N, C-alpha and C positions, 0 to 999 in steps of 0.2 A: 462688820458691826452695824447695829440700828441704829439708823438717825434718827433723833426725834423729829425732824420733821415730816417724817414720813407715818409719825403714826396718826392712828385715829382716833374719834370723841371714843370709839368702844373701847379701845384697846387702853384707854386712860381712865373714863369712864368713874369716879370714886366708889360710887356705890356700887357695879360689879370686880371688885380689888379689894378685898379685905386689906387695911395696915394698921399697924401698931407701934404707933408712933414711941411710943414710951422704951420698946424693945429695941429701938431702929441703932441705936448705936454698939447693942451686946451680937445683934443679927451682922452688921460689918466687920465686926472684929472677927467674926467668930469664922468670916469666908475667906479660900486661900490668898486671895492676893492681899490680904491685912499680916501674912505671916511674911511677906518678900517684898518690906514696902522698899524703894527704890532709895537709893540717897548717894549725893555729887561724891560722898565721902568717902564712900565704898574704894578699897584699896584698889580692887582687882580693876576697876575701872581706869582707861587711858583718856580721859579728855579730851586730849589732844588730838584721838583717832574716834571720837565715838561722838557721837551729837546725843546729848544727854535728854534734849527733849524730845528730839522723835525716836530715837531707838533705845531708850531707858523709860522715860515718863509717860510717854503715849502707851504704846504697849502693857505698861500698866496699870494705867486707866482703864485702858478698851477690857481687859484682862477683868479686874472690876466690875464694867457697863455689865461683863458677859453673867458672872455670878450674882448681879443683881435682879438681873431679868430670869434668871433661872431661879432664883429667890421668889421675885414677889412679881413679874412679869411683866410684859412688853412697857407699861407706861414707865417702870422706873430707867428706861436709857434716856430720861430727861435729867439724869439727875448733875449732869454737869451742863446743861445748857445753859453757861454762865452771860451777861449781860456784855454786849462791845464785842468786841474780838478776843473772846477766847478761847476752848478749846472747841466749843461751836456757837459758830455766829450769831449774836442776836437776840438771846433767852433773856427769861425771867428771873436769872440763879444768881445770886450773888454771894453764896456761902464758896465756891469754886470758881476760878479765875481759869488756868489749867496749871498744865505739869511745872511749867519753869516758876509758880509763884503761890501755887496751893499744895506740891509735896515738899515738907519739910521734915522735921521727924516724924516718926510713925504714928505717937500720938496725938502730934499735932494734924498727919493728915488724915489718919483715920473719923478724929473729929471731924473734921473739914467735910471728908463723903458723907457720914451719917445727917450732918448739919444740912447739906445740900441736898440729901437726899426728902430728906424734911420739910425742906423750904420748897422744892419742886412740888410737893403730896400737896402742899396748903396752898400751893397755888392753883392745881386744879381741884383743889374743893371748893375756892373761891369761885372757878368760873362755873362751876354745877348749880352753887348756890345763884349767880347770877343769870344764869342762862332760864332761871327757875323763877326769879323777881318778878315779872311781870305775868300778869291772868290769860297767856298766851292758849291760843285753841285754834288747830290747821281749818277746823269745820265752822270757825268763824274769819279763817284769814284775811277775807274785802273788808268785813267792818271794824276791824282792830289791826289794822295796816299799820296806821300810827303808834300804837304797841310793839310792834315789829320792830319798825323803824328805830324807834326810840332805844330797844333792848342795842340792836345792833350796831348806832350809835354809839352807845356808852360801852359796851364792849372795845371797838375801835381805840378810844378816849383813854379807857384801860390798863389795855395792852402798853398801849403809849407811855402810858405815866409809869408801869412796870419795869418795863424793858428799858424806860430811860430814854426811848425813842434813838437808841445807840445806833450803832453799825449793824445792819442788814436787819432789825427789830419788825420790819414787814415781813419780812416771811410768815414769823409766828404769829404773828396777828392775821394772816388771813388763814392760817390754819385754824387759828382760832373761830374766826366767821366761821369757817367752812362746818369746825365741830359745833358751832350753833343750828346750823344748819342741818344736821344732822343728826341732834338729840331730839329734833322735833318734825324728826321724820325722815328726811328729803336724802335721795341718794347720796352717797359720795361725788358721783359722778357730774350729776348734774350739780350741785354743791358748790364742788369743785368751779365749773365753768362758769355759774353766777359770782364765785365772788372774784375769777380774774378779770370778768367781764366790770364788774361792778366798781373794782378799785383801779383797773386801767392803765399800771405802772405809775402811779399817782403818790405812791408812797416813797419817801426818799431816810437814806439812810443819815441818821445826826442831826434829823428834820420832824420833829413831832406835829403830826395832822393840825390845822386848825379845827373849832369847832363847825363852820361855812364847809369843808371837804369832809370831813367826818360824816356831815348828816347829809350829803350827796351822795356820797357811796353810800351808806344806809339805805336811801332811797331808790338808788340804782339797784340795789342787791335784793331791797323785798318786793320790788313792782311787780317783777317779772312772774313770781312765786303762785300758784294757784294751789289751793286745798287739796287739788287729787296729788301733787306733785310732796306732798307729806304720807305719801301713804305706802310706802315702798319697805319693805322686806329684803333682808341679803337673801340671794340663793348662788349655794356653793358653785353649783353646775362643776364642769367638770375640773379636777385636779391639775396645773399647767406643767409641762415634762420639764422640767428646769436644766435637764443635762443636755436636750434636747435644746432648748436657749442658749444654755452655755457652747454648745457644738455651732450653732450659727453665729454668735460674734465670734469666736475664734475664725470663723468662714468669712467677716467682712470686718476683720480688721486688716490695714493695710498692712503686713510687716515688711521691714525694712529687707530688701537684701545687700548681702555682702561682696561689694565688688572686688575687694581685694582678696577673697577665696574662692577656689574652683568645689570645694565641696557644698552640694545639691543638701546634705542631710543635718540633721536637727542641730543648732549656734549653742556651744555650750558659755554658758551665762558668766557673769562675772565675779556674778553673787546665789549663793545657795536662798535663793527665798525663802522657800516651802520650809526647810529645818531653820531658817531664824526664825521664821517664825513663830516656829515649837518652840525654840531656845527662849524669845523674849514673851512674849504671845502668853502660849501653854505653858510656861513653867512658872507664871505668876498664876497662875490658874490653879495648877499644881503640880508638883514636880515629875511625880508619878505618871501625871496624865502626858507631859512633854517627853520623858523616857519613853511612856511606851508609846508615842505616835514616832517617834526617832525609830524607835527598832524597828516597826511597822512599814516605816518610812525604803529603808534600806529594802528590806523583801517585796516591796511595789517595785523598786528600781530596779531590783535580779529577776525579775518577775517581767518586767518589759524588754529588760534586754535580752532574755533569753525568745519573748517574740510569745511568750505564755497568752492563748484566749483567752480575756476578759468574759469570766461566768462568776455564779453566785458563788462556787467554791471557792474558785479565787478571791474572792471578795471575804469567803468565811473565813480563806484562813490567814486574810492580815486583819480583820477583826479578830482574829482567835491571838496572833501575836501579841496583838494590842493587851488584853485583856490577859493573855499569859503572864506578861513581864513582871520579875519579879516585885519591885518596885510596889506594885497591885497587890500585891499578896495581904498586907498589912486590914485590907477592910475589901471584903467581898460582900458585893453587891446583893440586895436582900431578891428572893424569889418571886418571880414577877405571879401577880395576879392571872387565872382564865378570862382571856380578852379574848373575841369575836370578830372576826371584820366580814362583810358579806363585798364580792366583788364586783366592777362595776356593771358586769357581766349578766349581775342576778343569779350566780352558781351560790352553791350552797355553802353555808357560814364555815370557815377555816381557821385552825388557831393563828392568833395574832402573834411573829415575832415577839423574844421581847424586850425587843428597843424601841418597840414600836409606840409611840405614843397618845394617849388616847386622852382626850379631857372632857369637858361637861365645861358648859358655861350657857347660865339662862340669862334670860333678855336683863338690862338693865333697869335700875326706875325708870331711869330719864329716855326711856324708847318710849316713843308714844306710838303705841297704834292702834285703829278705830278701830271701834265695835264690831264684834263677831270676826277680825280677820288675825290667824293665826300669826306669833310672833316669828322670830327666824327658828329654824331647825340646826341646832347648833351638830356640828359632824366632829369624827374621828378623820385623824390627820389623816387615815392612811384608807381611807375609803368615800369615796361620794353616796353614799347613803348615810341616813341615821343609824347609831347605834349605841350601845350600852355598854358599861362596862364598869368591875366597880374597882377604883385605882389600888394598885398594892402597897401596906405601908414603907415608907421608905425606910431606907437605910439610915443608919446612923451618919450624922452630918461630919463628914472629912473632904478635905480637898481630891481626896485621892477618887473618888467612886460618883464624881459629880456625875456622870452620863446615866450609871441607875440611878440617881434621884429624878433625874432630867426625863426618863423615860417612864415613871411610876408618877409624875405629878401629875396635877390638878393647875388646870391655869382655867 
């Protein structure tokens, strides 16, 4: 699940992500998890055997986060970044605490979700206004350094006030300082390094910074900046091979050896994590989704047991099993529009798979690009080259066809 501490300014900038506050409550109630709000009074739950907070409430909240991201974009992941020691530690949201306290009756719970989403959005819009409150210009950074420092100092005090300087508040404060630099064109890696060096571990939980500390950190943050540091534009480069990374992680884990067993094969786990995740998280997103995944999981394991070679035909069979599940027949996905992609080797365009998401995203209003320099080129998720596509019309909203909506959506 996407953690809000990893969000970049480009992902949360209100200028690039429209939001209708008036319809938020209605949208929340139309999403899959809204139909399955958990309750401690559920007669099917034995609370002596189930950790309700972790095994019931958290998967439901994760599922709500998932569908809100699908609906609004990655910025919506911060809707439950609560004050203090809530679901996500050290955030600015007061309308959501955690599953234990914020999940009550279905109506009240959904009201909390909608209010928390709007509160998080209000905070992002407030930050955008603060970023632009001073007449800053990268070209005159040296002459106007005091303005940059004053803006950074005020941001520190604003975040401390908004979060109540409670547990872990400084994580979001450092993130906001990085967003401020990114807003004015500083590369994310450089912004992160400057913030880390300027703060130097001097923020503490449950302790608001005084003006002297805020001013010192602001001076250390802006001091090393040069006008040329604000002329950055994103270069997507080669897309990472996530499977390769995962295999490397698996190899690096010091898996424990069972000394009481002579069997050198795979260990039998005490619980089926994949199936449990499908029955909790995915069932909250949509029952049909969970049913299809469980059926496909059985096929995956049967193919693994017989030693089948992992190829595209095998992957296609698993995918077909998921989509062919009877519970999914009540809402067929809309036909995808023609899309084209170009391989990284420069070969001729080929039709993209129907499940390939293609999106466009213009530079945001807050992005500052020097005159004569092009802004960022936004890419297809399946290509390292620029691409143009017309998104397909979304199918009618229902919890059983969210993958089709996700593959046709624009972000």
